[in-house]
N, C-alpha and C positions, 0 to 999 in steps of 0.2 A: 404426517401428524398432524391431527385436529387440534386448533387453540386449547388451550388450555386442558387437553386431556391427556392420560397418562398410559400406558397398554404395555403390560406384563406379556413375556415372554420368557422362554428361557435363553440365554444365551450362551456364547463361548467366545475363548480368546483364538485369535489364528494363532497356530503353531508358530515359534520362532524362525524367524530368516536366516539365513547365511546371504401497461406500462406507458408507463407512463413518466412526464418528471414529475422529479416528488420535493417537497419547500424541505426545510430545516424542520419543520414540526411532523413533516411526516417522518422523517429518521429517529425522532422524540418519541414515536411510540412501538413501545413493546406489548406484545402479550405475557399473559401470566405466567407462573411456575408451572412447570411441569416435570416428567421423570429425563431421567439418562437414557440416552441410546445408545449401542452402539454394534459397529460393524461385526459381520458372521464372516467375511469372503473383500473378496476386493474386487469384485460386482456388484454384489448387495448390498441394501440398508436392513441391520437387523431392526426390531421395534426399540424395547428396552433393557435399559442395565438393570435388573432388577433389585440392585441389593450391595451392599458396601462390599458382599465379598468378592461380587465380578470383579467391582473397579480392584480392588486387591488384587487378582490376579491377573489382572493386563496390566497394572505395574511388575507385577513380579517376568510378565513375558518382554517387558520393553526394558527390566533389567538383564534377563535372558539374553537378549539380542544388544544390548551393554551402549547400542551408539544412535548416534540420531544426524543425520545431514540436511542438515537446513542449507536456505541459497537465496542471496540478496535480500540478505539483514545488517544493511550497517548498522552498528554500533551506536552513534547517534543520530538513527531514523526515529523518530517518536518513540524513544525510552526501551528498545530493542536491547542493547544492553544487558540492563536491566530484566526484563525476561530475559535472557540468555542464561545470562548467570544465577538468577534462584528459582530456574527449571533443572540447571544443573544439579545444586544447589539441597535441591528436596527430593529427588528424584537419584544422583549417583550415575545419571547417563552423559559418557562424553559427548559433546555437541561437535560436529565438524560444520565450519563455517566458511559453505564455499561461496569464492565470488560474491561477497557480501555487497558489490556496487553491479551485481548485473541487473540489467531492463526483463520487464514483464516477459519481450519476446525470445530473451537470454534463456529463460528459466523454462519456456519450455521448448525449444530447439536441444534442450542439456536433456530435457526427459525424451524428446523425440531419438535424438543421438543413440543414447544411454540406452534405450528398451532390450530386457535380454542380454543386457552384460553384466558382467561383476566386475567394476572398474570403479577406484575414487571418484569421488565427487559425484556420482549419481544419486541427486535429491532426495529426500522423504517427503518434505514437505514445501511450498511454496507459496508466495506472498503474490499477486499479481493486482492488478487491473478487471474490473469486472467483465468488461467486454472479450478481454485475453482469456480470463478463469470462461466463458462462455462457451469459445471458441474451443477450446484446452477441450472440454467434454466432451464438445461432437464430434474428436477427432480421438476419442476414447483412452485421452492420456493422463484422466485423473478417473479417485473411486469415493465411493459416497461414505459419508462419517458424519453423525450427528453427535454433540457435544450432549453431555447431560444438561445444560442451561440451553437449551437449543427454540425452545418455546419465549424465552424471556427475548430472543432476537424476533426486530422485526420482518415479516414477511418478503418484503420489495429490497429486501438485504442479504436473502436467502435464496441458493437454490431449493427449488420445494423436494425434488430426491435426494437432497443431500452433497453433491457432488463438491458446492463450496459455499461460503458464507462469508457474509462481510464480517472484519474485525476491528476498522476504523475510519472516519472520513477527517479530513482537512478543506479548507478554502482554499484555491489559491491566492497568493500577495505579491506584493512587489516588497524583495529585500534588497536594500540599497546601502550602501557604503557613507553614510553620512560625513563620513572625514573626506570625500573625496566630493560627494554630489554635494550642491548647497537648496534648490531647489527641486522638493520632494516630486516626482509622479503621483496625482491621483487618480490619473485613472487612462486606460487604454492607451487611447488618441494622445496622450501627453509623451509617451515615448515616443512617440515620431519628431519634437522638434528639436532643432538644433544641437543646444545641447547636450543631448544625448550621443552623441558621437561615439561611436567603437564604445560603447556602455549595456548593451543591453545583450543580456544572453537568458537561453535554459536551462534548465538543470537536469536537461537527460537528452542524448538523440530521438530521434521520430520513432525509432524502435520503440520506443519507452512510454508508460502511460501517463507519465508526467510531464511530458514534452505535447504529444497528446492533445489532452486536456486543453492544457495552458492555450495551444493553438487554436483550441474550440472556445476559448473564455475571450480570447480577443475575440474574437471573429460573432461572439455572441454579439458584443459591445458591436460591434464595427454595424453589426445587422437590425441594432435596435428590439434585441429580446427574440428574434427573429431562430428560434432551434433549424428546422429545415437549412437556414442560407452560412448558420454560424461555422461551418467546417470550412466553405468554401471561402465567405470573407475572411477565415484565420488564413490560411494558407496567402492571402490578397497581401494581409496587413503585413505578416512577415516580409512576403515580396517587396512592400513599399521599403517598410526598415532594411533588410537590406540594401534594396538601391540609393538610398540616404546616407547609408555608411553607420546607420546606428547598432544592426543586429552583430555578436561576435561570435561564429560560430564555434564556439566551442560549448563543453561539456561541463558546466561555469558549478563551484562548489564553495564550500567557507574560505579556503584557499585563496582562491580565484577572488574573490569577493576581495576577504581581503588588499590584498598584494596590488589592487588594482585593472585586473584584467578584464573582472565580469562585475563592477561596480555597481550593476541595476540585475538584479538573480531574479527570473518570475521559475517560483517554486510553492510547495505546500505550505500554508502559516505556520505549521505544526515543526516543520523542520527549520525556517528562517527562527521563528521564537525561539526553538533549541540553540541557535546560532549565537543568538542577540545574546542568549545566559551566556554560552560558553566564551563571549570574545567579548563579553563587560571589561572594560578597562584597558584593553586594548584596541579597539576597534567601533567605532559607536554604529549600531545595527538598529533604522529604522525599520520595521515592517508594517508595507501600508496593503490593504484591502482594496481593490479598485471600487468607483463609483456605480462603477453597471459590467456586465458581464460577470458576475460573481455565481464562480461553478464550484461545486462541492464532489465531491466524489470519493468514494468507496473504495479501500482495497481488501480484499477476500483471498479467505486462504484456503488453502484443500491439501490434499493426498494425491501424490502421487501411483498412478495408475500401480506399476511395478515398484513399489516402495520397498527400497531391502532392508527395512526396518519397521516392519507396520504393526506392533503394537507400542514402538516408541512414537512412532507418525502419529497415533492416535489420543496417547498419553498426552503429547506436544499439543491437539487439538484442544483435548481437555482444561489443558493447563491455559488456553490463550484467551479460553471461555468462561474461566473462574473468575471471581472478584478482584485475587493480589495482581493478575496480569493485564485484566481490565482497568486496575486501577494504575496501572504501573504507565500503561498508554496513557489514561489521563495526564498524569504527572508531567509526562514525558513533552506534554501540547496537544497530545490529538485529542475527537472525540470517540470514547469506545459503543463499540455495535449495543453495548447493554446496559446504556447510559441512563434510560430510562427507569430500568431493572435493581439501576445500583441506587439510583436517588428515591424509590420508593420504598427500598427495604430500610433509608436509613445508612447504609454501606459508605457514601463519601462523605470521607470527613468534615468537620464542619469548617476549619482555618483551607476547606479550598474551595466551599462556594463560591467567594470573588472568581476563582477561577473560572467555576461551573458556568458562571452568570453570563463568563465574558464568552463563553462557547456557545451558548442556548440565543444570547442575542446578538453579540458580534459587533455591533454599533450601526449593520449596514442600512442603506436606503430601502433596499429590498431585499426579500428575504433570498439567499444563495440557490443555484438551481443546482438539483441533484439530475441530470439528463438520466432519463429512462436506459432500460439496457440495449434498445433495439435504436436508438437513436447515438449511444457511446459508439455502436457498434458498425454505424452506418459512418460516423467521425471519422472513428480509426481508418476504417478505409481507404476515404476520400483525402485524408491526411495523409496516410502513409505511401499512398499510392501516387498523391500528387504533387507530394515536398520537392521533387528534384525535376520536376517540367516548372515549376510555377516561382518558389522561392531560388530554387536554382543554388545551393552550396551546400556540399557532406558538414555539418559537424562532426567535430573531432572529438573524440575524448581525449581528457587527460592523463596524464601517468599514470597508470596503479600503483597503489599506495606499499609503502614496504610491505616486505613476507609476515604473515602477522604468529608463522607457528605453523610445526607440523600437520597439522588439522586441518588448517587452514585453505588448502589447496590451492595459494591464490600464483605459485611459481610452478603452475601445470602449464605446460605448450598446450594451449588448444586455442587456435585463432576464432573460433565458433563463439567463445565465451569472454571475447577483453571484457578486463572487469571497467566497470563504469560506475558513477553516479544516472543510475537513469531509472528505477524504478520505477 
């Protein structure tokens, strides 16, 4: 769809089923308002949702399906708990929260292993790192869909054919237990200091987008901003951390940070800020953005090619890109992808402007780097294939969380999909 245009065509709802690096300023650029669009099938994108009646038809079809299965959406991840609960209340659908701590790679594996099968836990929608989404599109694992706010989303943050679309982004930061660590690390090189022995952990295993981007960011700092060398330098950096005894090879989270197993955790700033809010009064947390190697990344939303509940999946996408859900992500410390449109239309509450100013300027000496899709794909390949040889340690997952109820599927015996905080 062209910038700012609206194409009017007849649509139908599916029958119910049983590149260059960009700066933070670039990410704030959004197109003008445009018409809604609706997919007509699993392999094509329809042009425009012609009227409110078509949206009502979609809602009716989704309600006929009755449910939606999401994957890898921890409730403490950028406000997703609020998003899920509001969607359920708004449309009356059951949401099956499958493997909330799965990585991007695990989500792709779930789609692959369940293709053509009617089994619990088959995801309708996924939340992926951009390079993982690009690979999934190439393997035919996703179906295209463009939500009604499509043209308010920056071109650099979406697939032109609608197979995936950025939802939100953040910047990698150091989350530090200040009750245990007295001298704060200010840059990546500081993490190699002797006082941080047995202290530094990643927030995902190496199959996760968060871990890959963390290694890339450390390497970007070591390479003095050279994107071409960042992945290799990042592997060397973590190899050195392991040799010094500073790297803790477990998937860290708020619990391991608080109890001292991983007092320094490398993770997205919106997750670190969320932990700081939740643990206030029990654990003092400092969130520190490194002086160099400042990397931001977009997480993207997509629909499985064989989604068991395709209309519910499309309705979910409509909701995620609505003002309501985008503001929920903002409140969860994320930077929603439609932020420029929200600000332009006066949708952001006045008392949130301080939060927005923080997200816009960040206090960095340099703008965060948004690696291009090409750079992300190259880095993922180098890091995931080189970790074992160069760093030489397996990152162990923490034990799975308690069973969340009959619709969480977390008690399923599926070795290929072990829960982990690793998206």
